[in-house]
C-alpha positions as CSV (number, residue, x, y, z in Angstrom):
1,M,0.0,0.0,0.0
2,K,1.3,3.4,-1.0
3,K,2.2,5.6,2.1
4,L,0.4,8.9,2.0
5,K,0.8,12.3,3.6
6,L,-2.5,13.1,5.2
7,G,-3.8,16.2,6.9
8,M,-6.9,16.5,9.0
9,L,-8.4,19.8,10.3
10,T,-10.7,19.9,13.3
11,D,-12.1,22.5,15.7
12,N,-11.6,20.0,18.5
13,Y,-9.0,17.3,19.4
14,P,-9.0,15.5,22.8
15,N,-7.0,17.3,25.5
16,T,-6.2,20.4,23.5
17,G,-9.0,22.6,24.8
18,G,-10.9,23.1,21.6
19,V,-14.7,23.0,21.2
20,G,-17.0,20.8,19.1
21,G,-17.5,17.1,18.7
22,I,-15.6,16.0,15.6
23,G,-12.4,15.5,17.6
24,T,-13.1,11.9,18.6
25,Y,-13.6,11.0,15.0
26,T,-10.4,12.7,14.0
27,R,-8.3,11.1,16.7
28,T,-9.7,7.6,16.0
29,M,-9.1,7.9,12.2
30,A,-5.7,9.7,12.5
31,E,-4.2,7.1,15.0
32,E,-5.3,4.2,12.8
33,L,-3.9,5.8,9.7
34,A,-0.6,6.5,11.4
35,R,-0.6,2.9,12.7
36,Q,-0.8,1.8,9.0
37,G,2.3,3.7,8.3
38,H,0.9,6.9,6.7
39,E,2.3,10.3,7.6
40,V,-0.6,11.9,9.5
41,H,-0.9,15.5,10.7
42,V,-3.8,16.9,12.7
43,F,-4.4,20.7,12.9
44,T,-6.7,21.7,15.7
45,G,-8.1,24.7,17.5
46,S,-6.6,24.9,21.0
47,T,-6.4,27.1,24.1
48,T,-2.6,27.4,23.6
49,P,-1.5,31.1,23.2
50,V,1.1,30.1,20.5
51,H,1.5,27.4,17.9
52,R,2.9,24.1,19.1
53,M,3.3,20.6,17.7
54,N,3.7,17.3,19.4
55,V,3.7,13.7,18.1
56,I,1.0,11.7,19.9
57,N,0.5,8.0,19.1
58,G,2.3,8.5,15.8
59,V,0.2,11.6,14.8
60,S,1.7,15.0,14.4
61,V,-0.8,17.1,16.4
62,W,-0.5,20.9,15.6
63,E,-2.2,23.0,18.2
64,C,-3.3,26.3,16.7
65,P,-4.5,29.2,18.8
66,D,-8.2,29.6,18.8
67,W,-8.4,33.3,19.2
68,T,-12.1,33.7,19.7
69,N,-11.5,36.5,22.2
70,R,-9.3,39.4,21.1
71,R,-7.9,39.9,24.6
72,Q,-6.2,36.5,24.4
73,M,-3.8,37.8,21.9
74,G,-3.5,41.5,22.8
75,V,-5.6,44.3,21.4
76,I,-3.0,45.6,18.9
77,R,-2.0,42.2,17.6
78,A,-5.6,41.1,17.3
79,L,-6.5,44.3,15.4
80,E,-3.6,43.9,13.0
81,F,-4.4,40.3,12.4
82,T,-8.1,40.9,11.9
83,M,-7.4,43.8,9.4
84,K,-4.8,41.8,7.5
85,Y,-6.9,38.8,6.9
86,G,-10.4,40.4,6.9
87,A,-11.6,38.0,9.6
88,D,-13.6,38.7,12.7
89,A,-12.4,37.3,16.0
90,M,-14.6,34.2,16.0
91,S,-13.2,32.8,12.8
92,L,-9.5,33.5,13.3
93,V,-8.7,29.8,14.0
94,R,-8.9,29.2,10.2
95,Y,-6.0,31.5,9.7
96,T,-3.9,30.2,12.5
97,M,-4.4,26.7,11.0
98,A,-3.2,28.1,7.7
99,I,0.0,29.2,9.3
100,A,0.6,25.7,10.7
101,V,-0.3,23.9,7.4
102,R,2.3,26.1,5.6
103,Q,4.9,24.9,8.0
104,A,3.9,21.3,7.4
105,I,4.1,21.5,3.6
106,K,7.7,22.6,3.6
107,S,8.5,18.9,3.1
108,G,5.9,18.7,0.3
109,P,2.1,19.0,-0.2
110,F,-0.4,16.6,1.3
111,D,-2.0,13.9,-0.7
112,I,-5.2,14.5,1.1
113,I,-6.4,17.2,3.5
114,E,-9.8,16.5,5.1
115,S,-11.8,19.1,6.9
116,P,-15.3,19.3,8.4
117,E,-17.4,22.0,6.7
118,F,-18.3,23.3,10.2
119,G,-16.5,26.6,10.5
120,A,-15.1,26.3,6.9
121,L,-11.7,25.4,8.4
122,A,-10.2,24.6,5.0
123,D,-11.4,27.6,3.1
124,F,-7.7,28.7,2.8
125,V,-6.9,25.6,0.6
126,S,-7.5,27.5,-2.6
127,D,-4.9,25.8,-4.8
128,R,-2.7,22.7,-5.1
129,T,0.1,24.2,-3.1
130,Y,-1.4,22.6,0.0
131,T,-2.9,19.3,-1.2
132,K,-3.5,17.1,-4.2
133,R,-7.1,16.5,-3.1
134,L,-9.4,18.3,-0.7
135,A,-11.9,16.2,1.2
136,V,-14.8,17.7,3.2
137,R,-16.6,15.9,6.0
138,L,-20.2,17.2,6.2
139,H,-20.4,17.7,9.9
140,G,-23.1,20.4,10.5
141,P,-23.5,23.9,9.0
142,A,-22.8,26.7,11.5
143,N,-26.4,27.9,11.6
144,Q,-28.2,24.6,11.4
145,Y,-28.6,24.2,15.2
146,R,-28.8,27.9,16.1
147,P,-32.0,29.9,16.9
148,P,-33.1,32.3,14.2
149,E,-32.3,35.4,16.2
150,S,-28.6,34.5,16.4
151,R,-28.0,33.3,12.8
152,E,-27.0,36.6,11.2
153,T,-23.7,36.4,13.1
154,W,-22.9,33.1,11.4
155,N,-24.1,33.8,7.9
156,A,-20.6,34.6,6.5
157,I,-19.3,31.3,7.8
158,D,-22.3,29.5,6.3
159,E,-21.5,31.0,2.9
160,A,-17.8,29.9,3.3
161,E,-18.9,26.4,4.3
162,K,-21.1,26.1,1.2
163,K,-18.3,27.2,-1.1
164,L,-15.9,24.8,0.6
165,T,-18.4,22.0,0.0
166,E,-19.0,22.9,-3.6
167,R,-15.3,22.8,-4.5
168,A,-14.2,19.8,-2.5
169,D,-12.8,16.9,-4.5
170,V,-14.4,14.4,-2.1
171,L,-17.5,14.7,0.1
172,T,-18.3,12.3,2.9
173,V,-21.1,12.3,5.5
174,G,-22.0,10.1,8.4
175,T,-25.6,9.2,7.5
176,A,-28.0,9.5,4.6
177,A,-30.3,11.4,6.9
178,A,-27.6,14.0,7.6
179,R,-26.8,14.3,3.9
180,D,-30.5,15.0,3.1
181,R,-30.6,17.6,5.9
182,Y,-27.5,19.4,4.7
183,A,-28.7,19.4,1.1
184,E,-31.9,21.1,2.2
185,F,-30.1,23.6,4.3
186,Y,-27.6,24.5,1.5
187,N,-30.2,24.2,-1.2
188,M,-27.8,22.1,-3.3
189,N,-27.5,18.5,-4.6
190,L,-25.2,16.4,-2.4
191,D,-25.8,13.0,-4.0
192,R,-22.0,12.7,-4.6
193,A,-21.4,12.7,-0.8
194,A,-20.4,9.1,0.2
195,V,-22.2,7.9,3.4
196,I,-19.4,6.6,5.6
197,G,-20.0,6.3,9.4
198,Y,-17.8,7.5,12.2
199,P,-15.5,4.8,13.5
200,I,-15.3,3.4,17.1
201,P,-12.6,1.3,18.6
202,F,-13.4,-2.4,19.0
203,R,-13.9,-3.7,22.6
204,P,-14.6,-7.3,23.6
205,R,-18.1,-8.2,24.6
206,N,-19.0,-6.9,28.1
207,P,-19.7,-9.9,30.3
208,D,-20.4,-7.8,33.4
209,W,-23.5,-5.9,32.4
210,P,-25.4,-5.6,35.8
211,G,-28.8,-5.9,34.1
212,T,-31.8,-3.8,35.0
213,D,-31.3,-4.5,38.7
214,A,-28.8,-1.7,38.9
215,C,-31.7,0.7,38.0
216,T,-29.4,3.3,36.7
217,G,-29.2,5.3,33.4
218,V,-26.3,7.2,32.0
219,F,-26.0,10.1,29.6
220,F,-22.7,11.4,28.2
221,G,-22.1,14.4,26.0
222,R,-22.2,18.2,26.4
223,L,-24.8,19.5,28.8
224,E,-26.5,21.7,26.1
225,G,-30.0,22.2,24.8
226,R,-29.2,20.4,21.5
227,K,-28.5,17.3,23.5
228,G,-31.9,17.4,25.0
229,V,-30.7,17.0,28.6
230,D,-33.7,19.1,29.8
231,T,-36.1,16.5,28.3
232,L,-34.3,13.7,30.1
233,A,-34.4,15.7,33.4
234,A,-38.1,16.2,33.0
235,S,-38.7,12.5,32.6
236,L,-37.1,11.5,35.9
237,G,-40.1,12.2,38.1
238,K,-42.4,9.9,36.1
239,I,-39.8,7.1,36.2
240,R,-39.3,7.5,39.9
241,S,-43.0,7.0,40.5
242,R,-42.7,3.4,39.2
243,F,-39.0,2.7,40.0
244,P,-38.2,4.6,43.2
245,K,-34.5,3.6,43.1
246,F,-33.9,4.8,39.6
247,H,-30.9,7.1,39.3
248,M,-29.7,9.0,36.2
249,I,-26.0,10.0,35.8
250,F,-25.2,13.0,33.5
251,N,-21.6,13.0,32.4
252,G,-20.4,16.0,30.3
253,K,-19.0,19.4,29.9
254,D,-21.1,22.1,31.5
255,V,-22.0,24.9,29.0
256,P,-24.1,28.1,29.1
257,W,-27.6,28.1,27.5
258,A,-29.2,31.0,25.6
259,D,-31.1,32.0,28.8
260,G,-27.9,32.4,30.7
261,R,-28.2,29.3,32.8
262,L,-25.6,26.5,32.7
263,G,-26.7,23.1,31.5
264,S,-26.2,21.7,35.1
265,E,-28.6,24.4,36.4
266,T,-31.2,23.6,33.8
267,I,-31.0,19.9,34.7
268,R,-31.4,20.5,38.4
269,Q,-34.2,23.0,38.1
270,T,-36.1,20.9,35.6
271,A,-35.8,17.7,37.5
272,D,-36.6,19.2,40.9
273,A,-39.7,20.9,39.5
274,T,-41.1,17.7,37.9
275,G,-40.6,15.2,40.8
276,G,-37.1,14.1,40.0
277,S,-35.3,15.6,43.0
278,G,-32.6,13.3,44.2
279,A,-32.8,11.1,41.1
280,Y,-29.7,12.3,39.3
281,T,-26.0,13.0,39.6
282,I,-24.1,15.4,37.4
283,N,-20.4,14.7,36.7
284,P,-17.8,16.6,34.7
285,P,-16.4,14.7,31.6
286,L,-14.8,11.4,32.7
287,S,-11.7,9.8,31.3
288,D,-12.2,7.2,28.6
289,A,-11.7,4.4,31.0
290,D,-13.9,5.8,33.7
291,L,-16.7,6.6,31.2
292,I,-16.7,3.0,29.9
293,Q,-16.8,1.7,33.4
294,C,-19.7,4.0,34.2
295,V,-21.6,2.9,31.1
296,Q,-21.0,-0.8,31.7
297,S,-22.1,-0.5,35.3
298,S,-25.4,1.0,34.3
299,S,-28.7,-0.5,33.2
300,L,-29.0,1.7,30.1
301,C,-27.7,4.7,28.2
302,V,-30.0,7.5,27.2
303,F,-29.4,10.0,24.4
304,P,-32.3,12.5,24.0
305,S,-30.7,14.8,21.4
306,R,-32.8,17.2,19.4
307,A,-30.3,17.3,16.5
308,E,-27.0,15.5,15.7
309,A,-24.5,15.6,12.9
310,Y,-24.0,11.9,13.5
311,G,-24.4,10.5,17.0
312,I,-21.3,8.4,17.7
313,V,-22.4,8.0,21.3
314,L,-25.1,5.6,20.1
315,L,-22.5,3.3,18.6
316,E,-20.2,3.6,21.6
317,G,-23.0,2.5,23.9
318,M,-23.7,-0.5,21.6
319,M,-20.0,-1.5,21.6
320,W,-19.8,-1.2,25.4
321,G,-22.7,-3.6,25.7
322,T,-25.4,-1.5,27.3
323,P,-29.1,-1.1,26.2
324,I,-30.0,2.3,24.7
325,V,-32.9,4.7,24.6
326,A,-32.5,7.5,22.1
327,S,-34.6,10.2,20.4
328,D,-36.1,9.5,17.1
329,I,-34.1,12.1,15.1
330,G,-33.0,11.0,11.6
331,P,-29.4,10.0,12.3
332,F,-30.3,8.0,15.4
333,K,-33.1,6.2,13.5
334,E,-30.6,5.3,10.8
335,L,-27.9,4.2,13.2
336,S,-30.3,2.1,15.3
337,G,-31.6,0.2,12.3
338,E,-34.9,2.1,12.6
339,G,-35.2,1.1,16.3
340,R,-34.2,-2.5,16.0
341,Y,-31.0,-2.0,18.1
342,A,-32.2,0.8,20.4
343,L,-35.5,2.0,21.7
344,L,-36.6,5.3,20.2
345,A,-38.5,8.0,22.1
346,K,-40.3,11.0,20.6
347,T,-37.8,13.9,20.4
348,S,-38.4,16.5,23.2
349,D,-41.1,14.4,24.8
350,P,-40.3,13.6,28.5
351,D,-43.3,11.2,28.8
352,S,-42.1,9.2,25.8
353,F,-38.6,9.0,27.2
354,A,-40.0,7.9,30.6
355,E,-42.0,5.2,28.9
356,Q,-39.1,3.8,26.9
357,I,-36.7,3.9,29.8
358,M,-39.3,2.0,32.0
359,A,-39.8,-0.5,29.1
360,V,-36.1,-1.4,29.5
361,L,-36.2,-1.6,33.2
362,E,-39.4,-3.8,33.2
363,D,-37.9,-6.5,30.9
364,G,-34.2,-7.1,31.6
365,G,-34.2,-10.2,29.4
366,K,-35.5,-8.4,26.3
367,A,-33.0,-5.5,27.0
368,A,-30.1,-8.0,27.2
369,R,-31.0,-9.6,23.9
370,R,-31.3,-6.2,22.2
371,A,-27.9,-5.2,23.6
372,A,-26.4,-8.4,22.3
373,D,-27.8,-7.9,18.8
374,A,-26.6,-4.3,18.9
375,Y,-23.1,-5.5,19.8
376,E,-23.0,-7.7,16.7
377,Y,-24.5,-5.0,14.5
378,V,-21.9,-2.4,15.6
379,Q,-18.9,-4.4,14.6
380,D,-19.3,-3.0,11.1
381,S,-18.5,0.4,12.6
382,T,-15.1,-0.4,14.0
383,V,-12.2,1.7,12.9
384,E,-10.7,-1.3,11.0
385,C,-13.9,-1.4,8.9
386,V,-14.3,2.3,8.4
387,V,-10.8,3.3,7.4
388,P,-10.7,1.3,4.2
389,R,-14.0,2.9,3.1
390,L,-12.7,6.4,3.8
391,M,-9.5,5.7,2.0
392,K,-11.4,4.5,-1.0
393,A,-13.5,7.6,-1.1
394,W,-10.5,9.9,-0.6
395,M,-8.5,8.3,-3.4
396,G,-11.4,8.1,-5.8
């Protein structure tokens, strides 16, 4: 197999302080490609005040300052930078990435640079100086999940994302449902986008699932409105009325909501107002090992998202051997085999979530069989299966 020089751009990479959710995909793919002998570079937004590069598990990880606040770089320097590149503060990371990529191509251009269209991170790749082929991962237009009153701020980035998508040599997307949603949002034909899922690491079958006797549920993800944590919080009182010992564990980064509250505050206030007081615990993000232990010690996972670009958490829960209840959004329906491998609840409906969670708790045998079937089903989404598909799409 020919060894390639590969670059991946992301707004987030684990442990670099960025924001967003595509970092897990990027890390999983990058480390597997490096293991296969390719030269792999990842360029990521970071809290670092200056550029830095480290080799992590065979991957050259370039941390690029994510100057979303002018004070982080000094008023004069930020003003000069903004005027020079014609960029406002929130989109400067695209230009700091360009600086790092120019350093990386001193030894020659990339064979492939892949970027998510979110944030139009690769819009500086305007010619073949940088890469022989440009691949774009359809990951979620900037305005797609934002309320109408805040969309004007992001219109310029949406236009840049659309242009980036139009001129990409290769387009990939996680689900057909997501592809259709992006096509509608952009008002463009995206039939050429190859549907290739996000990969997850293989894990041996979990022999220690405690069953429904544990009477616990677990959510993991950002504590934000798009993830539907308020819907889940509002379902706890009804579940507690039938299962007094039931306890929900929320694991994730606490983030502010549009109304000024933090996600953790919204969860507490919603649960306490609807009979769920004492039925939950809120934890900050756990390490990978601790999260897996938490999931495998629980009776079920719950993912009440209102919208997702993909929903890799669903597949992770399947691989870790735990039954799943999820919202009936398009990507979750598709990933769950239209509800064959996970119970689906009506999006934003606390009563529906309560009913589906109780259905798992009431029939542990059926839940165990569904989890076992899901484990077999998800083997097709391991990194070893996904990387060849992605490489085929990249190389045409």
